[in-house]
ROVOGU-507205 format. One record per residue: x, y, z of N, C-alpha, C, O in turn; residue in one letter. Coordinates in Angstrom, 3 decimals. Atoms other than C-alpha are relative to their C-alpha. Layout:
<recs>
REC        n.u        n.v        n.w       ca.u       ca.v       ca.w        c.u        c.v        c.w        o.u        o.v        o.w   aa
REC          X          Y          Z          X          Y          Z          X          Y          Z          X          Y          Z    A
...
</recs>
This chain:
<recs>
REC        n.u        n.v        n.w       ca.u       ca.v       ca.w        c.u        c.v        c.w        o.u        o.v        o.w   aa
REC     -0.038     -1.762     -0.082   -172.738    -50.136    -37.463      1.584     -0.008     -0.831      1.849      0.739     -1.773    M
REC     -1.572     -0.393      0.413   -168.893    -50.493    -38.276     -0.162      0.212     -1.443      0.133      1.323     -1.882    P
REC      0.299     -0.457      1.418   -169.848    -50.873    -42.062     -0.901      0.865     -0.804     -0.846      1.047     -2.020    R
REC      0.613     -1.094      0.221   -172.318    -48.336    -42.114      0.858      1.294     -0.225      0.830      1.940     -1.272    L
REC     -0.834     -1.390      0.117   -169.925    -45.371    -41.454      1.125      0.096     -1.278      1.363      1.211     -1.741    F
REC     -0.865     -0.133      1.320   -167.356    -46.155    -44.523     -1.357     -0.188     -1.230     -1.022      0.623     -2.093    P
REC      0.981      0.115      0.590   -170.504    -46.860    -46.633     -0.623      1.679     -0.239     -0.528      2.306     -1.293    T
REC      0.515     -1.290     -0.083   -172.202    -43.460    -45.672      1.175      1.103     -0.369      0.912      2.170     -0.923    V
REC     -0.839     -1.020      0.143   -168.902    -41.728    -45.814      0.358      0.100     -1.714      0.478      1.217     -2.216    A
REC     -0.112      0.238      1.545   -168.313    -42.797    -49.705     -0.899      0.717     -0.417     -0.667      1.776     -1.001    V
REC      0.987     -0.520      0.634   -171.573    -42.086    -50.491      0.184      1.849      0.142      0.305      2.639     -0.794    A
REC     -0.284     -1.643      0.363   -171.135    -38.302    -49.310      0.949      0.350     -0.825      0.596      1.199     -1.643    L
REC     -0.829     -0.616      0.725   -167.852    -37.834    -50.960     -0.273      0.042     -1.384      0.140      0.957     -2.095    A
REC      0.522      0.086      1.238   -169.463    -39.022    -54.087     -1.175      0.793     -0.292     -1.599      0.931     -1.439    L
REC      1.422     -0.828      0.167   -172.491    -36.979    -53.719      0.379      1.615      0.144     -0.470      2.447     -0.175    A
REC     -0.647     -1.232      0.217   -170.258    -33.750    -53.338     -0.037      0.750     -1.023      0.536      0.101     -1.898    A
REC     -0.227     -0.340      1.464   -170.451    -31.522    -56.320      0.314      1.439      0.265     -0.190      2.125      1.154    N
REC      0.310     -1.499     -0.396   -169.329    -28.114    -56.756     -0.553      0.597     -0.074     -1.309      0.271     -0.989    P
REC      1.270     -0.866      0.675   -171.572    -25.251    -56.887      0.410      0.719     -0.945      1.490      1.291     -0.797    A
REC     -0.305     -0.822      1.074   -171.560    -23.555    -60.059     -0.934      1.382     -0.215     -2.060      1.143      0.222    I
REC      0.887     -0.873      0.111   -173.304    -20.222    -60.803     -1.012     -0.413     -1.411     -1.505      0.523     -2.040    A
REC      1.045     -0.357      1.166   -175.604    -21.578    -63.780      0.750     -0.263     -1.345      0.170     -0.654     -2.359    G
REC     -0.611      0.230      1.277   -172.621    -21.771    -66.305      0.149      1.799     -0.774      0.567      2.135     -1.882    G
REC      0.098     -1.376      0.685   -173.047    -17.865    -66.752      1.238      0.599      0.396      1.243      1.828      0.451    I
REC     -1.537     -0.783     -0.330   -169.243    -17.087    -65.745      0.599      0.508     -1.754      0.460     -0.162     -2.777    E
REC     -0.707     -0.220      1.685   -167.496    -15.456    -69.099      1.289      0.388      0.413      2.160      0.334     -0.455    R
REC     -1.567     -0.381     -0.265   -164.333    -14.327    -67.348      0.387     -0.173      1.317     -0.564     -0.148      2.098    A
REC     -0.457      0.251     -1.190   -162.338    -14.928    -64.314      0.848      1.199      0.373      1.811      1.517     -0.324    L
REC     -0.984     -1.300     -0.370   -160.889    -11.681    -62.352      1.276     -0.463     -0.069      1.534     -1.612      0.291    P
REC     -1.491     -0.070      0.427   -157.218    -11.271    -63.298      0.732     -0.240      1.065      1.636      0.583      1.210    P
REC     -0.334      0.300     -1.274   -156.223    -12.844    -59.961      2.049     -0.012      0.036      2.801      0.172      0.993    F
REC     -1.388     -0.203      0.104   -152.468    -12.948    -61.496      0.798      1.063      0.487      1.866      0.943      1.088    G
REC     -0.444     -1.546     -0.384   -151.814     -9.283    -60.925      0.372     -0.142      1.464      1.392      0.435      1.843    L
REC     -0.603     -0.368     -1.289   -151.689     -9.892    -57.148      1.364     -0.564      0.276      1.981     -0.471      1.337    L
REC     -1.691      1.100     -0.292   -148.313    -12.057    -57.507      1.158      0.904     -1.219      2.211      0.484     -1.698    F
REC     -1.264     -0.577      0.879   -146.492     -9.413    -59.800      0.724      0.969      1.132      0.106      1.604      1.986    E
REC     -0.716     -1.159     -0.893   -143.866     -7.301    -57.916     -0.291      1.540     -0.535     -0.114      1.922     -1.692    P
REC     -0.129     -1.451      0.182   -144.503     -3.535    -57.556     -1.341      0.356     -0.711     -2.191     -0.511     -0.912    G
REC      1.264     -0.256      0.738   -147.280     -1.580    -59.392     -0.090     -0.737     -1.656      0.725     -0.917     -2.561    N
REC      0.447      0.576      1.605   -148.991     -3.125    -62.489     -1.235      0.223     -0.371     -2.183      0.297      0.410    H
REC      1.332     -0.524      1.126   -151.617     -2.258    -65.196     -0.337     -1.366     -0.690      0.621     -2.092     -0.959    L
REC      0.260      0.943      0.788   -153.437     -4.977    -66.977     -1.139      0.366     -0.809     -2.012      1.174     -0.491    Q
REC      1.190     -0.199      0.953   -155.681     -5.103    -69.860     -0.400     -1.342     -0.722      0.392     -1.771     -1.561    F
REC      0.165      0.974      0.839   -157.457     -8.153    -71.159     -1.315      0.108     -0.693     -2.370      0.491     -0.189    D
REC      1.457     -0.006      1.099   -159.984     -8.500    -74.398      0.037     -1.348     -0.630      0.998     -1.994     -1.049    I
REC      0.208      1.419      0.668   -161.387    -11.532    -75.667     -1.103     -0.153     -0.594     -2.115      0.269     -0.034    A
REC      1.200      0.297      0.670   -163.787    -12.626    -78.224     -0.431     -1.409     -0.010      0.296     -2.325     -0.396    R
REC      0.330      1.906     -0.289   -165.835    -16.099    -77.480     -1.100     -0.015     -1.309     -1.872      0.781     -1.843    I
REC      1.224      0.783      1.105   -167.848    -17.923    -80.016     -0.084     -1.214      0.234      0.532     -2.110     -0.344    S
REC      0.376      1.142     -0.505   -169.294    -20.410    -78.172     -0.968     -0.829     -0.979     -1.574     -0.232     -1.869    P
REC      1.250      0.724      0.810   -171.651    -23.384    -79.777     -0.522     -0.924      1.072     -0.033     -2.017      1.357    R
REC      0.893      1.078     -0.550   -174.169    -24.791    -77.568     -1.646     -0.475     -0.740     -2.578      0.215     -1.154    V
REC      1.231      0.877      0.612   -176.915    -27.066    -78.866     -0.412     -0.965      0.996      0.266     -1.336      1.954    T
REC      0.289      1.077     -0.853   -179.129    -29.596    -77.414     -1.497     -0.388     -0.832     -2.029      0.258     -1.734    G
REC      1.140      0.658      0.431   -182.230    -31.918    -78.039     -1.022     -0.350      0.834     -0.890     -0.849      1.952    Q
REC      1.535      0.503     -0.598   -185.709    -32.528    -77.111     -0.151     -1.220      0.309     -0.092     -1.936     -0.691    Q
REC      0.217      1.195      0.005   -186.299    -35.662    -75.570     -1.631     -0.047      0.570     -2.116      1.010      0.975    V
REC     -0.179      1.081      1.040   -188.591    -38.069    -76.021     -0.156      0.444     -1.345      0.141     -0.425     -2.165    P
REC      0.546     -0.559      1.492   -189.643    -36.045    -79.307      1.296      0.366     -0.611      1.831      1.410     -0.238    W
REC     -1.342     -0.968      0.604   -186.505    -35.366    -81.316     -0.497      0.968     -0.837     -1.291      0.867     -1.772    P
REC      0.337     -1.296      0.216   -186.453    -31.628    -81.661      1.459      0.531      0.143      1.907      0.408      1.283    A
REC     -0.974     -0.585     -0.156   -183.124    -29.905    -82.349     -0.102      1.645      0.601     -0.979      2.382      0.152    E
REC      0.033     -1.354     -0.039   -182.268    -26.405    -80.640      0.689      0.923     -0.907      0.238      2.022     -1.228    T
REC     -0.819     -0.802      1.148   -179.846    -25.087    -83.022      0.843      0.570      1.156      0.780      0.157      2.314    G
REC     -0.828     -0.803     -0.914   -177.318    -22.649    -81.422     -0.495      1.126      0.753     -0.714      2.194      0.181    D
REC      0.592     -0.729     -0.615   -178.594    -20.939    -78.857      0.352      1.055      0.628     -0.472      1.828      1.117    V
REC     -0.750     -1.187     -0.493   -175.833    -18.484    -77.650      0.592      0.515     -1.410      0.935     -0.078     -2.432    L
REC     -1.007     -0.815      0.718   -174.260    -15.867    -79.415      1.444      0.469     -0.162      2.153      0.064      0.759    G
REC     -1.452     -0.347     -0.348   -170.805    -14.401    -80.030      0.135      1.098      0.755     -0.579      2.053      0.451    N
REC     -0.054     -1.086     -0.652   -169.745    -12.087    -77.546      1.542      0.235      0.449      2.425     -0.622      0.391    F
REC     -1.129     -0.566     -0.180   -166.916     -9.841    -76.418      0.225      0.093      1.563     -0.753      0.314      2.276    S
REC      0.015     -0.282     -1.386   -165.328     -9.643    -72.858      1.082      0.864      0.498      1.944      0.770     -0.376    T
REC     -1.343     -0.566     -0.566   -162.600     -7.664    -71.157     -0.032      0.578      1.600     -1.014      0.612      2.341    G
REC     -0.379     -0.063     -1.585   -160.984     -6.619    -67.703      0.816      1.029     -0.363      1.256      1.150     -1.506    A
REC     -0.855     -0.989     -0.151   -158.990     -3.556    -66.666      0.335      0.066      1.540     -0.409      0.456      2.440    L
REC     -0.216      0.093     -1.674   -156.940     -4.129    -63.344      0.945      1.005      0.479      1.233      1.609     -0.554    A
REC     -0.805     -0.802     -0.622   -154.678     -1.902    -61.491      0.319     -0.610      1.266     -0.596     -0.970      2.007    L
REC     -0.364      0.216     -1.040   -152.372     -2.932    -58.754      1.045      0.841      0.261      1.997      0.946     -0.512    K
REC     -0.672     -0.713     -0.566   -150.783     -0.573    -56.571      0.994     -0.626      1.164      0.260     -1.150      2.002    V
REC     -0.475      0.322     -0.852   -147.912     -1.669    -54.175     -0.219      1.265      1.125     -0.018      2.407      0.710    A
REC      0.075     -0.861     -0.929   -148.555      0.292    -50.911      0.850     -0.195      1.328      0.706      0.391      2.400    L
REC     -1.250      0.028     -0.899   -145.635     -0.797    -48.994      0.524     -1.626     -0.295      0.091     -2.351     -1.190    G
REC     -0.439      1.076      0.074   -143.562     -3.868    -48.297     -0.835     -1.264      0.110     -0.651     -2.377     -0.382    A
REC      0.972      1.193     -0.347   -146.345     -5.848    -47.053     -1.562      0.059     -0.521     -2.489     -0.748     -0.460    R
REC      1.882     -0.077      0.650   -149.685     -4.713    -48.631      0.049      0.994     -1.376      0.683      2.031     -1.569    A
REC      0.386     -0.386      1.422   -150.892     -4.032    -52.244     -1.525      0.445      0.249     -2.158      0.201      1.276    D
REC      1.325     -0.343      0.115   -154.174     -2.611    -53.132     -0.250     -0.286     -1.448      0.599      0.166     -2.215    L
REC      0.019      0.437      1.528   -155.495     -4.033    -56.659     -2.059      0.606     -0.042     -3.016      0.360      0.692    A
REC      1.569     -0.018      0.645   -158.960     -2.664    -58.476     -0.083     -0.688     -1.234      0.812     -0.663     -2.078    V
REC      0.155      0.707      1.493   -160.377     -4.735    -61.325     -1.361      0.562     -0.332     -2.153      0.948      0.528    V
REC      1.432     -0.627      0.502   -163.395     -3.522    -63.470      0.062     -1.091     -1.278      1.028     -1.132     -2.040    L
REC      0.154      1.139      0.713   -164.566     -6.562    -65.575     -1.862     -0.024      0.112     -2.625      0.636      0.816    N
REC      1.388      0.337      0.033   -168.016     -7.770    -66.315     -0.013     -1.727     -0.221     -0.217     -2.136     -1.364    K
REC     -0.344      1.021      0.276   -167.440    -11.619    -65.577     -1.216     -0.866     -0.019     -1.033     -2.070     -0.203    P
REC      1.082      0.959      0.183   -170.933    -13.009    -65.618     -1.099      0.418     -0.950     -1.210      1.640     -1.049    V
REC      0.983     -0.489      1.314   -173.658    -12.655    -68.434     -0.490     -1.045     -0.684      0.214     -2.053     -0.745    G
REC      0.727      0.938      1.054   -175.773    -14.630    -70.626     -1.137      0.984     -1.009     -1.933      1.848     -0.641    I
REC      1.176     -0.630      0.473   -177.769    -13.581    -73.599     -0.284     -1.493     -0.951      0.569     -2.088     -1.610    D
REC      0.300      1.344      0.621   -179.793    -16.789    -75.010     -1.068      0.003     -0.656     -2.018      0.511     -0.061    L
REC      1.146     -0.111      0.854   -182.205    -17.069    -77.564      0.057     -1.504     -0.959      0.923     -2.007     -1.675    A
REC      0.264      1.442      0.892   -184.004    -20.471    -78.955     -0.621      0.585     -1.392     -1.604      1.317     -1.507    Y
REC      0.961     -0.028      1.430   -184.741    -20.382    -82.803     -1.120     -0.370      0.192     -1.575     -0.997      1.148    P
REC      1.225      0.826      0.032   -187.784    -21.040    -83.939     -0.097     -0.916     -0.670      0.313     -0.844     -1.828    A
REC     -0.125      1.115      0.325   -188.356    -24.304    -84.420     -0.769     -0.878      0.515     -1.433     -0.301      1.376    S
REC      0.550      0.581     -0.514   -190.053    -27.254    -83.465      0.276     -0.760      1.257     -0.210     -1.825      1.637    G
REC     -0.188     -0.014     -1.620   -188.644    -27.171    -79.988     -0.916      0.492      1.383     -1.689      1.448      1.318    Y
REC      1.258     -0.145     -1.025   -190.685    -27.042    -76.787      0.029      1.387      0.142     -1.002      2.008     -0.116    M
REC     -0.559     -1.423     -0.326   -189.178    -23.686    -75.984      0.465      1.027     -0.736      0.982      2.015     -0.214    I
REC     -0.194     -0.662      0.895   -188.706    -22.190    -79.262     -0.046      1.746      0.049     -1.087      2.175      0.545    S
REC      0.051     -1.784      0.323   -188.345    -18.177    -79.743      0.252      0.478      1.349      0.314      1.679      1.612    G
REC      0.120     -1.003     -1.611   -188.044    -17.754    -75.802      1.837      0.421     -0.410      2.691      0.099     -1.236    S
REC     -1.304     -0.883     -0.179   -185.051    -15.593    -74.902      0.533      0.107      1.422     -0.192     -0.305      2.328    Q
REC     -0.372     -0.146     -1.536   -183.114    -14.899    -71.696      1.284      0.894     -0.187      2.092      0.585     -1.063    A
REC     -1.300     -0.930     -0.266   -180.318    -11.950    -70.797     -0.025      0.134      1.609     -0.831      0.584      2.424    A
REC     -0.421     -0.470     -1.418   -178.605    -11.977    -67.703      1.363      1.085     -0.127      1.857      1.576      0.888    I
</recs>
């Protein structure tokens, strides 16, 4: 019994994985503005060009590039309400995906998804 507890504890620690949202995060909210003094207005814009490819197993077939380029942006406003309180409003689109498998010999070629 004394050896079982450390073994179980190590196994649980190694099995703990962070929860993710399927890799659909496009941008993180601009939390940094919460630490700016006084009132603060922030605008962010980015153009992303990901390259995501894969290969079918056991029959070799390439997926090709399945994600297209996209733009993302955020508008954030923080207003100091007093010495100890602030109010922040953030407008953004932090998640999304536009996925398309090209027509090829891949198992799910021609499939598309949009979130």
